[in-house]
Structure formats: structure tokens, C-alpha cells
KEVEX-877306 format. One record per residue (C-alpha): x, y, z; residue in three letters. Coordinates in Angstrom, 2 decimals. Layout:
N
r X=X, Y=Y, Z=Z, drentor=Ala $
...
***
This chain:
80
r X=42.21, Y=-36.78, Z=-88.10, drentor=Met $
r X=45.57, Y=-38.47, Z=-87.81, drentor=Asn $
r X=46.53, Y=-41.12, Z=-85.30, drentor=Leu $
r X=48.98, Y=-38.89, Z=-83.38, drentor=Glu $
r X=46.31, Y=-36.28, Z=-82.67, drentor=Arg $
r X=43.96, Y=-38.99, Z=-81.43, drentor=Leu $
r X=46.67, Y=-40.35, Z=-79.14, drentor=Gln $
r X=47.41, Y=-36.87, Z=-77.83, drentor=Leu $
r X=43.71, Y=-36.26, Z=-77.15, drentor=Lys $
r X=43.57, Y=-39.52, Z=-75.21, drentor=Gly $
r X=46.66, Y=-38.59, Z=-73.22, drentor=Met $
r X=45.17, Y=-35.17, Z=-72.51, drentor=Leu $
r X=41.93, Y=-36.70, Z=-71.25, drentor=Ala $
r X=43.87, Y=-39.07, Z=-68.98, drentor=Glu $
r X=46.01, Y=-36.23, Z=-67.64, drentor=Ala $
r X=42.93, Y=-34.14, Z=-66.85, drentor=Lys $
r X=41.29, Y=-37.12, Z=-65.12, drentor=Lys $
r X=44.44, Y=-37.72, Z=-63.06, drentor=Tyr $
r X=44.59, Y=-34.01, Z=-62.15, drentor=Leu $
r X=41.01, Y=-34.20, Z=-60.85, drentor=Arg $
r X=41.87, Y=-37.23, Z=-58.71, drentor=Ser $
r X=44.91, Y=-35.43, Z=-57.28, drentor=Leu $
r X=42.73, Y=-32.40, Z=-56.54, drentor=Asp $
r X=40.22, Y=-34.58, Z=-54.72, drentor=Thr $
r X=42.95, Y=-36.15, Z=-52.59, drentor=Glu $
r X=44.45, Y=-32.72, Z=-51.84, drentor=Ala $
r X=41.05, Y=-31.34, Z=-50.80, drentor=Ser $
r X=40.59, Y=-34.24, Z=-48.41, drentor=Gly $
r X=44.01, Y=-33.60, Z=-46.91, drentor=Leu $
r X=43.19, Y=-29.93, Z=-46.35, drentor=Val $
r X=40.09, Y=-30.94, Z=-44.41, drentor=Ile $
r X=42.07, Y=-33.50, Z=-42.40, drentor=Leu $
r X=44.82, Y=-30.99, Z=-41.59, drentor=Ile $
r X=42.30, Y=-28.39, Z=-40.46, drentor=Arg $
r X=40.70, Y=-30.98, Z=-38.21, drentor=Thr $
r X=44.04, Y=-32.03, Z=-36.76, drentor=Leu $
r X=45.08, Y=-28.43, Z=-36.11, drentor=Leu $
r X=41.98, Y=-27.54, Z=-34.13, drentor=Asn $
r X=42.75, Y=-24.18, Z=-32.45, drentor=Pro $
r X=40.40, Y=-25.01, Z=-29.59, drentor=Tyr $
r X=42.32, Y=-28.17, Z=-28.70, drentor=Glu $
r X=45.18, Y=-28.20, Z=-26.25, drentor=Ser $
r X=48.54, Y=-28.04, Z=-28.05, drentor=Ile $
r X=49.62, Y=-31.16, Z=-26.20, drentor=Leu $
r X=46.72, Y=-33.15, Z=-27.65, drentor=Lys $
r X=47.39, Y=-32.25, Z=-31.30, drentor=Ile $
r X=48.68, Y=-35.17, Z=-33.36, drentor=Asp $
r X=51.54, Y=-33.24, Z=-34.94, drentor=Thr $
r X=53.09, Y=-36.33, Z=-36.53, drentor=Glu $
r X=49.91, Y=-37.06, Z=-38.45, drentor=Lys $
r X=49.52, Y=-33.38, Z=-39.35, drentor=Ala $
r X=53.12, Y=-33.24, Z=-40.58, drentor=Leu $
r X=52.74, Y=-36.37, Z=-42.68, drentor=Ala $
r X=49.54, Y=-34.95, Z=-44.18, drentor=Ser $
r X=51.24, Y=-31.64, Z=-44.93, drentor=Leu $
r X=54.15, Y=-33.40, Z=-46.62, drentor=Lys $
r X=51.74, Y=-35.39, Z=-48.80, drentor=Arg $
r X=49.80, Y=-32.21, Z=-49.60, drentor=Leu $
r X=53.05, Y=-30.54, Z=-50.67, drentor=Asn $
r X=53.89, Y=-33.50, Z=-52.92, drentor=Glu $
r X=50.43, Y=-33.36, Z=-54.47, drentor=Leu $
r X=50.69, Y=-29.62, Z=-55.03, drentor=Gln $
r X=54.02, Y=-29.98, Z=-56.83, drentor=Asn $
r X=52.70, Y=-32.84, Z=-58.94, drentor=Glu $
r X=49.58, Y=-30.86, Z=-59.82, drentor=Met $
r X=51.65, Y=-27.83, Z=-60.88, drentor=Lys $
r X=53.78, Y=-30.00, Z=-63.17, drentor=Asn $
r X=50.72, Y=-31.75, Z=-64.56, drentor=Leu $
r X=48.99, Y=-28.43, Z=-65.32, drentor=Glu $
r X=52.04, Y=-27.34, Z=-67.33, drentor=Ile $
r X=51.98, Y=-30.64, Z=-69.21, drentor=Lys $
r X=48.25, Y=-30.26, Z=-69.92, drentor=Ile $
r X=48.70, Y=-26.70, Z=-71.22, drentor=Lys $
r X=51.49, Y=-27.90, Z=-73.52, drentor=Asn $
r X=49.31, Y=-30.72, Z=-74.84, drentor=Met $
r X=46.45, Y=-28.30, Z=-75.45, drentor=Glu $
r X=48.79, Y=-25.98, Z=-77.34, drentor=Leu $
r X=49.98, Y=-28.89, Z=-79.47, drentor=Asp $
r X=46.37, Y=-29.67, Z=-80.40, drentor=Leu $
r X=45.66, Y=-26.14, Z=-81.66, drentor=Glu $
***
């Protein structure tokens, strides 16, 4: 097995690990957002600034995850 393939396999493993960590962070944000947007709470008591910041971060994570999945698929194709 040549050195380039080994490097690519290492990069692929790191990318998959990073994707899992992004997914974990995103899942935590979903839970936080659901908690902040409690439908049984008065609208005036909802911390919309915190919810908005969490939603913006979730959107950033989602975009990063989409790009990373494309990168991972390309790496996997290169290894075939």
C-alpha cells in the first residue's frame, strides 16, 4: 500500500471523527433550542436572543456538515 493511500485513509478517519463531533454539538443545540422555545411558556419569557444565537450556530454546523460529507464521499471514491 503506498504512502498516499495511507495518508488519505488517515485524513478520511479524521474527517469522519470531526463529523461525529459536529453531529454531537448539533444534537445538543437542537435540545437546547427546543427547551428555549417551550410552547407552554409565556412568549415574553422566552430568551429569543439565546435561541437565535443557538439557531445561527446550528445553521453553521449544518452547512459545515454538508460540506464535510461531500469531502468524505470524495475521499472514499478516491480510495476505491
